[in-house]
Residue, then its C-alpha position, 0 to 999 in steps of 0.5 A: m209528772r213533768e207534763c202535769l206540772r207543765s200543764y198546770f203552770s201553762k194554765l196558771f200563767a194563762g190566767d186560768l182560775a182553776a189553778f187557784g181553785g176557781p171554776t173550770t172551763e173548756e178551752l173555747v170558753a176560757g179563750y172568750i174569758r181571756a178576751e174579756q179579761i184583756a179588754l178590761v185591762l186595756r180599758h184601765s191601761l191608759g190610766i195606769m200608765l199615766a199614773n206610772a208616768c206621774n208617780a215616777t216624775v214625782l219620785a224624781m222630784a222628791l229625790w232630786n237633792s238626795p245622793d241618788g237624785m241622778i239615778a232616780a231621774l234616769w229611772a224615772a225617765t225610763v219608766v215614763c218612756g216605757a209607760t208612754f209606749l205601753g199606753v199608746k200601744a194599749r190605746a191603739s189596741r182598744r181601737v181594734a175590734k175586740p176579738q172573740f177568742v184570745s190565746r194563752k200566749s196573749i195572757h203570758r205576754l201580759v203577765r210578763n209585762a206586769f212583772i217587768l213593770g212591777g220589777a221597775w217599781a221594786i227598784v225604788p225601795v231597794g235602791f233609793f229608800a236607805n239614802a233618802a230623807n224622811g220626806g223622800q221615804l214618805v213619798m216612796t212609801c206612799l207611791c209604792a202603796g199606791m202602785l200596789a193598789g193601782g196594779a191590783l185594780t188594773f189586773a183585778t180579773i187576772p190574779v196571776a198578773a196582779i201577783a206578777f205586778t205586786a209581788p216584786i214591789f212587795v218583796g222590794t219593800a220587805i227588803c227595804i224594811g229588813r235593812g232598817g232594823d227599826f221597830v217602826y219599820f216592823l210596824v210598817a212591814i205588818l201594815v204592808v203584809v195586811y194591805a197586800c193580803v186584803l188586796l189579793r183577797g179582793v182580786f181573787s173574789y172579784s176575778f172569781e165573780f167576774t168569771r162566773r158571771l161570764i160563764a153564766q152569760l155565755e150559757a145564756d147566749k148559747a141557749v139563745r143562739q143554739d138549737s136545743l135539739t141538734h146543738l147547731p147554731n139556730r136562726f138567730a146565730f145564723d143571721e149574726s154569722l151572715e152579717r159578719g160575712l157581709s161585713r168582711l165582704a165590705r171590708c176586705g172583699e172576702k166572698f162566701a156562699i150560702l147553701l139552703l138545705d131542705l130535707d126531702h120527705f121529712k114529714e113522712v118520717n114523723d108521720q110513719f115512725g113518730h116525732p121521737a124518730g123524727d128528732e133522732f133523724l134530725i140529730q143524725v143529719a146534724t152530725r153528718l153535716r158537721r163532718c162534711t163541713r169545715e171548721e170556719d163554716t157556719i152550719a145552722r138549723i133555721g127551721g123544722d127540717e131546714f138547715a143553712l150553711i155559710a161557706t166562707n172564702l169561696t170564690k168559685s161556683e165550682e167550689a160551692l157545687e163540690l161542697a153541695e155534692r158532698i152534703v148530698a152524698v152524706f145522705a146516701d147511707p140509710f139512717r139507723i133509728d130504732e132498729r129501722e133503716i130510714t132513707g133520707a135526701t136533701s134538696i139544696g139551693i145556693v147563692l154566692a155573695p156578692r154575685d147574687g146579692s150584697t145584702a142579707n135580704d137579697l141573699l136569703k130571698h134568692v137562696d130560697v128561690a134556688l131551693y124552691r127550684a131544687k125541690k121542684a126538680g126532685p130529691g137530691t137536687i142542687r140548684f144555683f140562683e139564676p137571674g131569671d128566677d126573680a122574674s118567675t118568683h114575681e110571676r108566682r107571687a102575682l098569681q098567688h095574689d090574684l088567687e087569694a081573691a078569685i073566689e070573691r070575684n067568682e072566677f072559679f067554675l067547675v066542669y064535669q067529665p062523665f064515667l061510663d058503666l060498660r055493663e049497663n051502657r050508661v053514664t053513672g057519674f061525673e068527675a068535677l074538675l076545677r077551672w080558673r078564668h083569670p080576668v087578664r090571663g084567661l084560663v089558667p091551667p090547674a097545674e099552674f095554680i094548684p101547687i101555689a094554692e097548696e104552698s100558700g094554704l089557699i087550697h083549704s078555702i078553694g077545696e071547701w068551695v069545690i066541695r060545696r059547689a059540687c054537692a049543690t050541683l049534684s042535688h039537681w041530678p038523678e039519684d043514681v048518678r055520683i060525683a067525684v071530687n079530687f082532694s089534695a094531700v094538703q087538705f087532709e092536714n086540716a081536720n075541718v075538711l070532715q066537717t066541710v063534707v058533712r055540712a055540704l052534704a047536709e045542705a045539699g040534701i044528698s046521700p053520702r054514697r053519691f059523693e066520691i073522693e079521688m086521691t092519688e097514690s103519692m098522696l097516700i105515701s106522703k100523708y097517709g099518717s095524717a089522712s087515715s083518721v079523716l078518711k076512715s071517718l068519711l068512709q063510716l059516713g058512707v062517702t066512697v073513695a077512689l084511688d086515682d092514677f093507679g100504677t104511676g106511684y108506688s102501687s103499694l097493695t098495703y094501702l088497698r088493704k088498710l083503706p076500703f077503696s070503692r074504685i081504682k082508676i088506671d092511669q091514662s098512660f097505660v090505657r093510651d099504650m095498651l094496644t101497642q105495648p104488651d107491658c101496658a096491656a099486661i098492667v091494665k089486665s092485672v089491675i082489672g083482675l086485682a080489682q075484681d078479686l078485691g071486689i072493688g070497681v075499676v075505671a080506665e082513664g084516657v079512653e080516646t078510641k073505639e079500639q081502646l073501648a072494645y079492648l076494655r070491654q073484653t077485659n071486663c073493665v067496669e067503667v071508662q072515662g075519656y074524650l071518646i065518652g065525653r069531654p068536660v062540660l059545664s053543669d047545664q050540659v050534664f043532662a044532655l050527656l046523660d041522655q046521649g051517654s048510653r047511645k054513644a056507648e052503643h054506637a062506639a061498641 
């Protein structure tokens, strides 16, 4: 019972309207409301203190010739000094930036000061009314009524403070009237009671409306600044926190760090388990991130699977690294979603302010570069921004800019590397390989420009050009020769790729069975959900599909069962070492046997020696590809290879 009463009075004297039947708020919201209440009081404080000083002076002058004139003058001097002190203090407080949160103690002090000031004015009717002349009594009545109204206006948003100020004046007036015993005084008493009730009713009505308006505003601001899924701050709130951090850095040198997180393989979760599972995954990630960060830090979701953290008051890179490692560690345990265990990981880029920048633009640009390096290094990697990153970023952007116009400038071309059928000893097809001859840089390796094309989305237009050019070239070759084109995983995100293939085949007038798509295992693992429908449509069309670099990825037989591949390509790393390392030889034999059992073709890549070719013949490999058979050539050299292919194979045998 005692605790309940203590809690009630604590809320009451903290200005909580729930004590008067008003809206109930949690402490964080109540602290914000208190900040607004005090700000409004401070806005009126200078005026009300000036009114106090003027009214006290007028009262002293009105009572100067009365028996209590000297005491009234001393009282007025005290009130003027107190009002001046409080007015100056209020003015100084207004110059300081308004706090976002105000504690209950601040309202307690305000209520105490309001009571003291009200008590000072309560002395007037009690101490001076009886001995004053009629004129003096009239002045006192008017001044007390004015102070009641002024106090109610000043503390209109805080009923308990308004009561603390007006109650002593009201009680003092009641005592004064009670002493008079005159009917006129009785009428005045009725007027005072009515006046006080009207004032307090107005105070409560205004304060309730003010609080409800603030709560609605807070809810609206929360919706604008909060991510609806994870309930973390969103990009807008993150940007505001960053600006505040930069402001503190400029004002008092408080350093901070920004950590940018990207969830590795998040798209796989959506593709394999559906978007509801992806949403639940993000919610659980947000929960874990909250647990491993400090209260003063800002953790926000700024994109689909991107999170950002502003870690305040960090002075050393070691502290930022320790925090990043703690974040990486929270992904060690699997995420339990719909009775499934899903493994997660995150890559993290880090910048330190002001070391890596002193503006929001520089810091965000640099942390994005650091994250890019972390993602390239693999899941769970942490990278700090390094000065050399700017140069590499500039280089990548320059390359991307040149890549955008490469098709129009006719800088791309295709080369063709042959497949040799070991059973028939003839060239049965070619793999089309993309090359870029830059006007300044010369030949740019595909390993440099393909990732840029994929990230920028240029791979769609480049891929379409490759398909059309390969089909047009194939139309001039013999009917029993096929062409294989490498597809990027990103291309399957564009549903128009199916139409592109159909249109290219129709324009070139070639059979779909002569067109082969090569795709890697890693592509299947990461994009299978979005690629399957397009792939199945292409297979129904008659296009063949080869699984490239088999053995270097997950080597999941599930995909061999789900998609009817025409061929498996054994990665050249196994072919290169199969004559010297028994494990590589075993893998090659196993893949060839598996392909035979499944009734699909098998191609061994990277054949460079006669010994390798002889071994593959013995193991019943169907096709081979490599420098021994033929290097990639331009289209005008293909017919020469077709003529020489069988002779070269016989000579190599």
